[in-house]
N, CA, C and O of each residue as an XYZ file, in Angstrom:
808
protein
N     -14.977     19.190     16.923
C     -14.123     18.816     16.231
C     -14.412     18.372     14.706
O     -15.325     17.583     14.464
N     -13.788     18.785     13.923
C     -13.935     18.382     12.513
C     -12.732     17.711     11.829
O     -11.785     18.457     11.580
N     -12.618     16.330     11.464
C     -11.336     15.586     10.995
C     -11.609     15.575      9.526
O     -12.499     14.899      9.010
N     -10.602     16.545      8.736
C     -10.231     17.068      7.239
C      -9.864     15.447      7.046
O      -9.364     14.686      7.874
N     -10.304     15.166      5.600
C      -9.721     13.719      4.848
C      -9.655     14.360      3.692
O     -10.222     15.318      3.168
N      -8.457     13.260      3.301
C      -8.624     13.398      1.505
C      -8.747     11.880      1.532
O      -8.549     10.947      2.310
N      -9.256     12.146      0.055
C      -9.441     10.352     -0.527
C      -8.354      9.908     -1.619
O      -8.281     10.874     -2.379
N      -7.465      8.901     -2.066
C      -6.986      9.092     -3.053
C      -7.326      7.410     -3.650
O      -6.860      6.547     -2.907
N      -7.793      7.084     -4.422
C      -8.243      5.693     -5.280
C      -8.331      6.230     -6.678
O      -8.971      7.254     -6.917
N      -7.568      5.416     -7.790
C      -7.950      5.452     -9.186
C      -8.940      5.055     -9.723
O      -9.096      5.188    -10.937
N      -9.796      4.500     -8.969
C     -11.400      3.979     -9.628
C     -12.449      5.174     -8.939
O     -12.722      5.112     -7.741
N     -13.019      6.288     -9.841
C     -13.789      7.387     -9.600
C     -14.795      6.929     -8.652
O     -15.182      7.515     -7.642
N     -15.226      5.616     -9.188
C     -16.780      4.984     -8.302
C     -16.558      5.121     -6.855
O     -17.235      5.792     -6.077
N     -14.933      3.991     -6.437
C     -14.911      4.177     -5.087
C     -14.445      4.952     -4.600
O     -14.599      4.816     -3.386
N     -13.698      6.096     -4.933
C     -13.728      7.351     -4.365
C     -14.630      8.061     -3.997
O     -14.751      8.594     -2.894
N     -15.549      8.135     -5.184
C     -16.852      8.859     -4.567
C     -17.694      8.197     -3.687
O     -18.223      8.807     -2.758
N     -17.886      6.939     -3.893
C     -18.671      6.096     -2.706
C     -17.704      6.527     -1.353
O     -18.225      7.160     -0.434
N     -16.678      6.250     -1.315
C     -16.201      6.739     -0.229
C     -16.091      8.242      0.514
O     -15.786      8.473      1.684
N     -16.398      9.066     -0.418
C     -16.065     10.226     -0.204
C     -17.961     10.912      0.414
O     -18.245     11.780      1.239
N     -18.877      9.999     -0.478
C     -20.171     10.334      0.093
C     -20.479      9.419      1.281
O     -21.357      9.752      2.077
N     -19.918      8.487      1.407
C     -20.272      7.951      2.778
C     -19.606      8.300      4.011
O     -20.102      8.046      5.108
N     -18.502      8.871      3.858
C     -17.585      9.364      5.519
C     -18.163     11.027      4.914
O     -18.109     11.910      5.770
N     -18.550     11.332      3.883
C     -18.871     12.733      4.257
C     -20.281     12.875      5.100
O     -20.334     14.011      5.572
N     -21.112     12.313      5.346
C     -21.951     11.762      5.730
C     -21.830     11.822      7.518
O     -22.875     11.954      8.155
N     -20.960     11.752      7.994
C     -19.959     11.243      9.155
C     -20.478     13.219      9.718
O     -20.526     14.139      8.901
N     -20.738     13.357     11.012
C     -20.817     14.890     11.348
C     -19.735     15.422     11.758
O     -19.757     16.651     11.833
N     -18.245     14.596     12.216
C     -17.271     14.999     12.369
C     -16.229     15.023     11.435
O     -15.049     15.315     11.633
N     -16.992     14.559     10.000
C     -15.822     14.275      9.339
C     -16.017     15.220      8.087
O     -17.165     15.281      7.647
N     -14.873     16.090      7.353
C     -15.262     16.637      6.068
C     -14.218     16.223      5.229
O     -13.038     16.262      5.575
N     -14.690     15.751      3.924
C     -13.470     15.372      2.774
C     -13.177     16.758      2.107
O     -14.022     17.565      1.718
N     -12.140     16.849      2.063
C     -11.449     18.441      1.310
C     -10.845     18.282      0.272
O     -10.447     19.301     -0.293
N     -10.571     16.984     -0.328
C      -9.873     16.781     -1.474
C     -10.087     15.134     -2.177
O     -10.532     14.119     -1.641
N      -9.732     15.288     -3.147
C      -9.843     13.517     -3.539
C      -8.618     13.753     -4.638
O      -8.243     14.873     -4.985
N      -8.105     12.606     -5.085
C      -6.760     12.083     -5.911
C      -7.064     10.916     -6.799
O      -7.999     10.203     -6.435
N      -6.479     10.620     -7.822
C      -6.684      9.234     -8.824
C      -5.653      8.838     -8.869
O      -5.477      7.678     -9.243
N      -4.567      9.666     -8.500
C      -2.757      8.911     -8.238
C      -2.484      9.285     -7.183
O      -3.186     10.108     -6.596
N      -0.788      8.490     -6.390
C      -0.270      8.573     -5.615
C       0.456     10.020     -5.912
O       0.534     10.769     -4.938
N       0.744     10.270     -6.580
C       1.632     11.428     -6.995
C       0.785     12.573     -6.851
O       1.345     13.546     -6.346
N      -0.858     12.762     -7.277
C      -1.531     14.089     -6.864
C      -1.706     13.667     -5.496
O      -1.602     14.682     -4.807
N      -1.957     12.496     -4.652
C      -2.320     12.160     -3.331
C      -1.082     13.087     -2.477
O      -1.265     14.003     -1.675
N      -0.250     12.710     -2.784
C       1.063     13.351     -2.126
C       0.965     14.914     -2.122
O       1.063     15.411     -1.000
N       0.792     15.771     -3.154
C       0.382     17.054     -3.580
C      -0.305     17.520     -2.954
O      -0.031     18.372     -2.109
N      -1.637     16.972     -3.272
C      -3.118     17.211     -2.055
C      -2.712     17.322     -0.664
O      -3.061     18.292      0.008
N      -1.999     16.393     -0.198
C      -2.129     16.372      1.017
C      -0.869     17.713      1.776
O      -0.996     18.185      2.906
N       0.213     18.058      0.828
C       1.375     18.589      1.414
C       0.425     20.247      1.069
O       0.634     21.210      1.807
N      -0.249     20.312      0.271
C      -0.793     21.812     -0.192
C      -2.606     21.947      0.458
O      -3.512     22.694      0.091
N      -2.576     21.021      1.386
C      -3.958     21.535      2.149
C      -4.038     21.051      3.551
O      -3.201     20.279      4.018
N      -5.082     21.526      4.237
C      -5.239     21.055      5.464
C      -5.745     19.691      5.587
O      -6.972     19.624      5.661
N      -5.179     18.712      5.621
C      -5.495     17.189      5.727
C      -5.186     16.519      6.957
O      -3.995     16.421      7.252
N      -6.084     16.026      7.750
C      -5.613     15.224      8.859
C      -5.213     13.977      8.655
O      -4.068     13.606      8.915
N      -6.137     13.208      8.162
C      -6.272     11.824      7.646
C      -6.470     11.836      5.994
O      -7.227     12.532      5.318
N      -5.486     10.782      5.574
C      -5.645     10.806      4.305
C      -5.775      9.306      4.002
O      -5.033      8.510      4.578
N      -6.928      8.794      2.892
C      -7.049      7.484      2.960
C      -6.553      7.171      1.422
O      -7.020      7.668      0.397
N      -5.481      6.213      1.534
C      -5.175      5.722      0.117
C      -5.101      4.182     -0.079
O      -4.862      3.217      0.648
N      -5.473      4.423     -1.643
C      -5.476      2.907     -2.127
C      -4.035      2.631     -2.241
O      -3.167      3.498     -2.341
N      -3.797      1.046     -2.214
C      -2.234      0.813     -2.399
C      -2.151      0.894     -4.279
O      -1.209      1.549     -4.724
N      -2.883      0.398     -5.054
C      -2.605      0.181     -6.631
C      -3.231      1.366     -7.088
O      -4.447      1.529     -7.191
N      -2.228      2.294     -7.391
C      -2.436      3.815     -7.990
C      -1.483      3.990     -9.219
O      -0.418      3.373     -9.208
N      -1.728      4.608    -10.034
C      -0.634      4.958    -11.034
C       0.246      5.947    -10.255
O      -0.109      6.542     -9.237
N       1.521      6.055    -10.902
C       2.816      7.013    -10.425
C       2.802      6.408     -9.165
O       2.784      5.178     -9.189
N       2.807      7.040     -7.894
C       3.504      6.488     -6.684
C       2.015      5.607     -6.208
O       0.925      6.171     -6.117
N       2.214      4.281     -5.964
C       1.512      3.614     -5.139
C       1.274      4.063     -3.795
O       2.085      4.808     -3.245
N      -0.016      3.579     -3.087
C      -0.175      3.918     -1.845
C       0.898      4.192     -0.849
O       1.083      5.210     -0.183
N       1.649      2.941     -0.888
C       2.866      2.707     -0.111
C       3.742      3.681     -0.255
O       4.304      4.318      0.635
N       3.847      3.784     -1.431
C       5.298      4.894     -1.549
C       4.829      5.949     -1.592
O       5.699      6.818     -1.550
N       3.433      6.477     -1.686
C       2.862      7.616     -0.967
C       3.000      8.277      0.188
O       3.332      9.428      0.473
N       2.689      7.355      0.784
C       2.655      6.908      2.295
C       4.259      7.533      2.912
O       4.560      8.306      3.822
N       4.981      6.814      1.976
C       6.253      7.080      2.727
C       7.197      8.481      2.036
O       8.249      8.951      2.470
N       6.598      8.802      1.137
C       6.982     10.209      0.141
C       6.380     11.206      1.282
O       7.167     12.120      1.530
N       4.823     11.259      2.252
C       4.389     12.252      2.790
C       5.552     12.235      3.875
O       6.333     13.157      4.109
N       5.497     10.957      4.501
C       6.716     10.946      5.800
C       7.874     11.332      5.560
O       8.368     12.012      6.459
N       8.649     11.108      4.461
C       9.904     11.705      4.334
C       9.832     13.253      4.079
O      10.834     13.952      4.227
N       8.537     13.806      3.664
C       8.772     15.134      3.650
C       8.137     16.412      5.069
O       7.877     17.616      5.062
N       8.113     15.503      5.948
C       7.646     15.828      7.243
C       5.969     16.136      7.530
O       5.523     16.638      8.562
N       5.242     15.739      6.444
C       3.964     15.902      6.591
C       3.437     15.670      8.080
O       4.106     15.103      8.944
N       2.413     16.075      8.231
C       1.562     15.657      9.474
C       0.086     14.812      9.149
O      -0.679     14.242      9.927
N       0.029     14.997      7.559
C      -0.944     13.971      7.749
C      -0.949     12.726      7.865
O       0.156     12.273      7.567
N      -1.916     11.698      8.257
C      -1.455     10.582      9.226
C      -2.437      9.872      8.153
O      -3.543     10.367      7.933
N      -1.935      8.513      7.385
C      -2.338      7.887      6.197
C      -2.586      6.367      6.611
O      -1.910      5.481      7.133
N      -4.041      6.513      6.066
C      -5.040      5.227      6.370
C      -4.931      4.579      5.287
O      -5.117      5.256      4.275
N      -4.600      3.072      5.082
C      -4.707      2.384      3.742
C      -5.925      1.972      3.641
O      -6.541      1.536      4.614
N      -6.437      2.059      2.428
C      -7.839      1.290      2.498
C      -7.899      0.574      1.179
O      -8.067      1.251      0.165
N      -7.788     -0.635      1.101
C      -7.707     -1.757     -0.249
C      -8.468     -2.786     -0.451
O      -8.863     -3.389      0.547
N      -8.854     -3.235     -1.738
C      -9.428     -4.219     -1.928
C      -8.454     -5.739     -1.449
O      -8.803     -6.909     -1.289
N      -7.023     -4.989     -1.322
C      -5.912     -6.126     -1.364
C      -5.349     -6.554      0.088
O      -4.227     -6.218      0.466
N      -6.223     -7.317      0.853
C      -5.682     -7.679      2.176
C      -4.875     -8.551      2.509
O      -5.295     -9.456      3.230
N      -3.394     -8.547      2.065
C      -2.505     -9.364      2.012
C      -1.617     -9.088      3.130
O      -1.471     -7.888      3.361
N      -1.041     -9.829      3.820
C      -0.130     -9.378      4.988
C       0.838     -8.544      4.612
O       0.796     -7.391      5.042
N       1.782     -8.905      3.837
C       3.064     -8.213      3.069
C       2.293     -6.807      2.883
O       2.644     -5.965      3.709
N       1.500     -6.468      2.135
C       1.187     -4.992      2.098
C       0.662     -4.264      3.690
O       0.497     -3.060      3.885
N       0.480     -5.323      4.654
C       0.007     -4.484      5.674
C       1.829     -4.077      6.452
O       2.290     -3.116      7.067
N       2.317     -5.257      6.033
C       3.527     -4.860      7.116
C       4.239     -3.660      6.131
O       4.684     -2.635      6.647
N       4.286     -3.838      5.012
C       5.229     -2.572      4.041
C       4.504     -1.042      4.108
O       5.060      0.045      3.949
N       3.137     -1.304      4.385
C       2.720     -0.256      4.670
C       2.833      0.717      5.930
O       2.815      1.946      5.998
N       2.972     -0.410      7.033
C       2.913      0.154      8.568
C       4.707      0.475      8.523
O       5.116      1.196      9.433
N       5.519      0.072      7.727
C       7.013      0.297      7.700
C       7.300      1.437      6.959
O       8.351      2.073      7.017
N       6.406      1.659      6.311
C       6.301      3.360      5.441
C       6.092      4.210      6.225
O       6.658      5.300      6.137
N       5.012      3.850      7.421
C       4.612      5.005      8.403
C       3.278      5.303      8.185
O       2.762      6.356      8.559
N       2.728      4.466      7.625
C       0.655      4.417      7.732
C       0.318      3.713      9.022
O       0.858      2.740      9.549
N      -0.831      4.533      9.442
C      -1.445      4.390     10.685
C      -2.468      3.626     10.966
O      -2.977      3.556     12.084
N      -2.873      2.942      9.872
C      -3.639      2.179      9.798
C      -3.701      1.484      8.662
O      -2.993      1.883      7.738
N      -4.446      0.440      8.482
C      -5.116     -0.551      7.372
C      -6.352     -1.326      7.443
O      -6.758     -1.936      8.433
N      -6.973     -1.235      6.170
C      -8.448     -1.855      6.479
C      -9.049     -2.012      4.935
O      -8.788     -1.169      4.077
N      -9.764     -3.016      4.705
C     -10.253     -3.419      3.666
C     -11.341     -2.761      3.180
O     -12.035     -2.138      3.984
N     -11.665     -2.775      1.883
C     -12.504     -1.567      1.516
C     -13.939     -2.325      1.493
O     -14.972     -1.747      1.152
N     -13.891     -3.580      1.863
C     -15.240     -4.162      2.337
C     -15.818     -3.862      3.910
O     -16.874     -4.101      4.496
N     -14.968     -3.427      4.144
C     -15.693     -3.138      6.276
C     -16.706     -2.201      5.796
O     -16.725     -1.475      4.802
N     -17.667     -2.419      6.879
C     -18.810     -1.533      6.914
C     -18.164      0.202      7.388
O     -17.155      0.595      7.973
N     -19.479      0.939      6.711
C     -18.829      2.467      6.706
C     -18.605      2.837      8.361
O     -17.628      3.524      8.661
N     -19.325      2.468      9.180
C     -18.887      2.492     10.716
C     -17.557      2.565     11.037
O     -17.023      3.443     11.714
N     -16.895      1.343     10.381
C     -16.134      0.772     10.753
C     -14.766      1.783     10.327
O     -13.762      2.057     10.984
N     -15.080      2.090      9.310
C     -14.321      3.039      8.204
C     -14.021      4.427      8.828
O     -12.958      5.048      8.835
N     -15.448      4.813      9.444
C     -15.344      6.120     10.062
C     -14.568      5.837     11.710
O     -13.824      6.702     12.171
N     -14.724      5.133     12.127
C     -14.095      4.726     13.582
C     -12.670      4.574     13.389
O     -11.975      5.024     14.300
N     -11.927      3.904     12.157
C     -10.765      4.122     11.842
C     -10.041      5.295     11.997
O      -9.074      5.509     12.728
N     -10.935      6.428     10.805
C     -10.108      7.554     10.721
C     -10.125      8.333     12.010
O      -9.315      9.249     12.151
N     -10.995      8.035     12.971
C     -10.892      8.618     14.095
C     -10.108      8.746     15.193
O      -9.725      9.687     15.889
N      -9.939      7.367     15.175
C      -8.672      6.394     15.799
C      -7.185      6.764     15.466
O      -6.254      6.673     16.266
N      -7.102      7.174     14.229
C      -6.251      7.354     13.562
C      -5.893      8.857     13.862
O      -4.727      9.248     13.920
N      -6.707      9.460     14.001
C      -6.772     10.969     13.796
C      -6.503     11.281     15.908
O      -6.135     12.392     16.288
N      -6.695     10.444     16.657
C      -6.303     10.773     17.933
C      -5.073     10.030     18.877
O      -4.761      9.937     20.064
N      -4.422      9.402     17.064
C      -2.886      9.108     17.441
C      -2.950      7.986     17.732
O      -1.923      7.681     18.338
N      -3.848      6.887     17.595
C      -4.154      5.473     17.296
C      -3.783      4.772     15.989
O      -3.793      5.277     14.867
N      -3.457      3.538     16.323
C      -3.557      2.586     14.980
C      -4.880      1.619     14.687
O      -5.437      0.934     15.546
N      -5.204      1.698     13.498
C      -6.348      1.038     13.132
C      -5.853      0.028     11.968
O      -5.502      0.307     10.821
N      -5.930     -1.224     12.608
C      -5.411     -2.281     11.798
C      -6.551     -3.369     11.931
O      -7.108     -3.523     13.018
N      -6.972     -4.290     10.585
C      -7.778     -4.813     10.571
C      -7.141     -6.334     11.240
O      -6.185     -7.003     10.848
N      -8.078     -6.562     12.391
C      -7.677     -7.495     13.420
C      -7.347     -8.800     12.824
O      -6.359     -9.269     13.389
N      -8.014     -9.910     11.464
C      -7.665    -10.919     11.302
C      -6.261    -10.799     10.492
O      -5.347    -11.622     10.439
N      -6.386     -9.311      9.774
C      -5.104     -9.095      9.082
C      -3.788     -9.180      9.716
O      -2.681     -9.594      9.370
N      -4.289     -8.644     10.765
C      -2.935     -8.240     11.968
C      -2.596     -9.661     12.124
O      -1.422     -9.933     11.871
N      -3.523    -10.836     12.562
C      -3.103    -12.097     12.855
C      -2.006    -12.870     11.741
O      -0.918    -13.421     11.907
N      -2.724    -12.659     10.732
C      -2.023    -13.147      9.637
C      -0.835    -12.880      9.115
O      -0.153    -13.588      8.374
N      -0.571    -11.585      9.633
C       0.634    -10.758      9.050
C       1.817    -11.378     10.145
O       2.987    -11.599      9.834
N       1.253    -11.586     11.408
C       2.439    -11.936     12.650
C       2.483    -13.458     12.772
O       3.223    -13.956     13.621
N       1.459    -14.515     11.679
C       1.503    -15.932     11.639
C       2.475    -15.924     10.344
O       3.413    -16.718     10.277
N       2.308    -15.343      9.710
C       2.939    -15.308      8.097
C       4.714    -14.807      8.469
O       5.723    -15.361      8.032
N       4.652    -13.735      9.300
C       6.023    -13.474      9.511
C       6.671    -12.318      8.564
O       5.937    -11.964      7.641
N       8.058    -11.617      8.664
C       8.308    -10.850      7.312
C       8.737    -11.131      6.176
O       9.169    -12.266      5.975
N       8.729    -10.511      5.519
C       8.958    -10.972      3.930
C      10.988    -11.456      4.060
O      11.821    -10.693      4.551
N      11.235    -12.535      3.613
C      12.583    -13.198      3.299
C      13.168    -12.417      2.354
O      14.375    -12.192      2.452
N      12.485    -11.925      1.384
C      13.221    -11.337      0.151
C      13.756    -10.339      0.319
O      13.135     -9.557      1.038
N      15.027     -9.888     -0.188
C      15.832     -8.587     -0.233
C      15.130     -7.500     -0.971
O      14.001     -7.797     -1.362
N      15.497     -6.487     -1.201
C      14.697     -5.497     -2.053
C      15.000     -5.644     -3.191
O      14.162     -5.739     -4.088
N      16.317     -5.695     -3.380
C      16.403     -6.161     -4.810
C      15.781     -7.893     -5.273
O      15.436     -8.120     -6.432
N      15.750     -8.467     -4.694
C      14.893    -10.199     -4.778
C      13.551     -9.274     -5.097
O      12.921     -9.247     -6.154
N      13.350     -8.689     -4.149
C      11.548     -8.072     -4.614
C      11.763     -7.172     -5.953
O      10.898     -7.392     -6.801
N      12.344     -6.595     -6.170
C      12.396     -5.448     -7.358
C      12.596     -6.648     -8.804
O      12.021     -6.469     -9.878
N      13.444     -7.733     -8.539
C      13.446     -8.710     -9.613
C      11.896     -9.277     -9.859
O      11.021     -9.127    -10.712
N      12.033     -9.877     -8.847
C      10.720    -10.432     -8.908
C       9.528     -9.777     -9.247
O       8.709    -10.539     -9.762
N       9.087     -8.375     -9.102
C       8.114     -7.488     -9.397
C       8.060     -7.591    -10.952
O       7.028     -7.898    -11.550
N       9.007     -7.368    -11.440
C       9.476     -7.452    -12.912
C       9.155     -8.558    -13.590
O       8.517     -8.766    -14.622
N       9.873     -9.410    -12.604
C       9.467    -11.240    -13.358
C       7.764    -11.331    -13.687
O       7.369    -11.769    -14.768
N       6.843    -10.873    -12.642
C       5.912    -11.207    -12.672
C       4.711    -10.460    -13.838
O       3.517    -10.734    -13.967
N       5.439     -9.581    -14.481
C       4.898     -8.810    -15.736
C       4.919    -10.109    -16.644
O       3.864    -10.230    -17.268
N       5.912    -11.181    -16.898
C       6.418    -12.295    -17.431
C       7.865    -11.586    -18.138
O       8.211    -12.047    -19.226
N       8.371    -10.910    -17.762
C       9.465    -10.249    -18.569
C      10.641    -11.182    -18.590
O      10.989    -11.678    -17.519
N      11.362    -11.508    -19.814
C      12.519    -12.064    -19.712
C      13.779    -11.429    -18.860
O      13.836    -10.283    -18.414
N      14.666    -12.351    -18.758
C      15.659    -12.059    -18.074
C      16.524    -11.035    -18.941
O      17.170    -10.284    -18.210
N      16.649    -10.882    -19.850
C      17.221    -10.003    -20.127
C      16.742     -8.653    -20.029
O      17.473     -7.675    -19.869
N      15.197     -8.627    -20.154
C      14.472     -7.499    -19.874
C      14.664     -6.664    -18.436
O      14.876     -5.479    -18.177
N      14.482     -7.896    -17.616
C      14.528     -7.572    -15.803
C      15.962     -7.029    -15.719
O      16.232     -6.078    -14.986
N      16.721     -7.543    -16.352
C      18.402     -6.638    -16.772
C      18.354     -5.622    -17.081
O      18.667     -4.752    -16.269
N      17.977     -5.306    -18.276
C      17.619     -3.872    -18.502
C      16.794     -2.800    -17.900
O      17.048     -1.596    -17.953
N      15.692     -3.409    -17.270
C      14.884     -2.592    -16.470
C      15.497     -2.055    -15.390
O      15.227     -0.929    -14.973
N      16.353     -2.819    -14.875
C      16.954     -2.627    -13.215
C      18.220     -2.485    -13.730
O      18.979     -2.873    -12.843
N      18.984     -2.066    -14.883
C      20.441     -2.349    -14.834
C      21.279     -2.848    -14.174
O      22.250     -2.370    -13.587
N      20.857     -3.950    -14.279
C      21.518     -5.131    -13.665
C      22.466     -6.293    -14.791
O      21.855     -6.476    -15.844
N      23.590     -6.928    -14.711
C      23.672     -7.795    -15.581
C      22.796     -9.028    -15.782
O      21.886     -9.086    -14.954
N      22.824     -9.895    -16.543
C      21.832    -11.006    -16.635
C      22.319    -12.237    -15.805
O      21.455    -13.032    -15.436
N      23.492    -12.442    -15.512
C      23.764    -13.192    -14.405
C      23.394    -12.715    -12.835
O      23.283    -13.461    -11.862
N      23.241    -11.291    -12.872
C      22.918    -11.085    -11.331
C      21.514    -11.448    -11.290
O      21.124    -12.191    -10.388
N      20.782    -11.044    -12.090
C      19.189    -11.280    -12.734
C      18.914    -12.690    -12.106
O      18.252    -12.826    -11.077
N      19.572    -13.917    -12.928
C      19.289    -14.933    -12.392
C      19.654    -15.676    -11.000
O      19.071    -16.662    -10.548
N      20.829    -14.936    -10.375
C      21.622    -15.174     -9.000
C      20.348    -14.778     -7.734
O      20.161    -15.367     -6.670
N      19.653    -13.665     -8.262
C      18.482    -13.001     -7.631
C      17.264    -14.072     -7.853
O      16.677    -14.480     -6.851
N      16.989    -14.397     -8.768
C      15.849    -14.791     -8.806
C      15.704    -16.405     -8.401
O      14.633    -17.001     -8.279
N      17.253    -17.059     -8.194
C      17.378    -18.175     -7.617
C      17.229    -18.405     -6.276
O      16.760    -19.417     -5.756
N      17.738    -17.211     -5.625
C      17.819    -17.143     -4.264
C      16.220    -16.740     -3.786
O      15.752    -17.016     -2.682
N      15.529    -16.052     -4.838
C      14.131    -15.755     -4.363
C      13.360    -17.219     -4.679
O      12.901    -17.671     -3.630
N      13.156    -17.885     -5.577
C      12.912    -19.211     -5.469
C      13.068    -20.397     -4.541
O      12.191    -21.227     -4.301
N      14.443    -20.368     -3.992
C      14.676    -21.059     -2.726
C      14.101    -20.589     -1.673
O      13.627    -21.389     -0.866
N      14.022    -19.331     -1.465
C      13.492    -19.019     -0.121
C      11.961    -19.198      0.089
O      11.378    -19.322      1.167
N      11.349    -19.183     -1.351
C       9.863    -19.289     -1.092
C       9.414    -20.444     -1.417
O       8.206    -20.683     -1.423
N      10.561    -21.549     -1.812
C      10.242    -22.984     -1.566
C       9.505    -23.576     -3.098
O       9.042    -24.716     -3.100
N       9.449    -22.828     -4.208
C       8.664    -23.126     -5.040
C       9.856    -23.490     -6.446
O      11.043    -23.337     -6.161
N       9.529    -23.941     -7.855
C      10.150    -24.585     -8.222
C      10.973    -23.624     -9.659
O      12.041    -23.971    -10.165
N      10.188    -22.447    -10.074
C      10.466    -21.574    -11.130
C      10.273    -20.201    -10.630
O       9.714    -19.968     -9.559
N      10.793    -19.196    -11.505
C      10.516    -17.451    -11.132
C       9.108    -17.157    -11.188
O       8.534    -16.374    -10.431
N       8.543    -17.862    -12.178
C       6.753    -17.557    -12.421
C       5.969    -17.596    -11.251
O       5.195    -16.680    -10.969
N       6.157    -18.841    -10.386
C       5.714    -19.492     -9.384
C       6.174    -18.420     -8.227
O       5.302    -17.961     -7.490
N       7.376    -18.072     -8.086
C       8.162    -17.263     -7.018
C       7.523    -15.948     -7.045
O       7.141    -15.418     -6.001
N       7.383    -15.373     -8.241
C       6.345    -13.991     -8.783
C       5.352    -14.293     -7.824
O       5.350    -14.001     -6.628
N       4.262    -15.091     -8.673
C       3.038    -15.296     -8.041
C       2.839    -15.367     -6.418
O       1.986    -14.746     -5.784
N       3.734    -16.188     -5.935
C       3.510    -16.497     -4.616
C       3.950    -15.296     -3.619
O       3.339    -15.031     -2.584
N       4.959    -14.692     -4.024
C       5.532    -13.038     -3.483
C       4.331    -11.946     -3.643
O       4.027    -11.139     -2.765
N       3.727    -12.057     -4.865
C       2.615    -11.220     -5.095
C       1.391    -11.321     -4.151
O       0.857    -10.350     -3.616
N       0.966    -12.760     -3.995
C      -0.262    -13.167     -3.195
C       0.462    -12.697     -1.989
O       0.094    -11.532     -1.832
N       1.166    -12.962     -1.213
C       1.174    -12.728     -0.117
C       1.626    -10.805      0.179
O       1.849    -10.276      1.268
N       1.633    -10.269     -0.942
C       2.115     -8.674     -0.500
C       3.186     -8.180     -0.504
O       3.372     -7.028     -0.112
N       4.167     -8.992     -0.972
C       5.441     -8.754     -0.746
C       6.016     -8.113     -1.837
O       7.129     -7.589     -1.794
N       5.340     -8.137     -2.754
C       5.869     -7.122     -4.116
C       5.197     -5.954     -4.637
O       5.675     -5.340     -5.590
């Protein structure tokens, strides 16, 4: 049995290290690498990939968006999110998008290889500590539009810029920001964006 995997990460050193480590496993073969989420989706659709390892923060489609795109296109490739950012919100969003596993990059090579095998067998592979934290935190209280508004606000954009980028009125943006601030229990939009990002909800 050989498990064909593909690795998508925008950092060449990380991508190469993961490829080298997993390539040493006798039952795992690396069949492709990509530096963006968009290329990762194309790579999986056009090659025989059993398990794809996606970083979250990538240009084009991020890892969660790329996972959702693969699922929407009916791909048989199973996705394992491998990221530096072990945030409960990221885990929740990744699983909702269709990912079958979620581990952090500082996990031992043996643990990463075993996660690949579990996913290939049809099981889930989720970092236990992060799973407990995610359950404790609960789901995001933000609506999708509030999340989008906060994501743009997190860049330091003004209300007018947020409104223009999301094709909303400034009043609507202020309403969404006010609601998000209230839900997150903070005092201003900057704090709301920081808190939401820290929890992985953006």
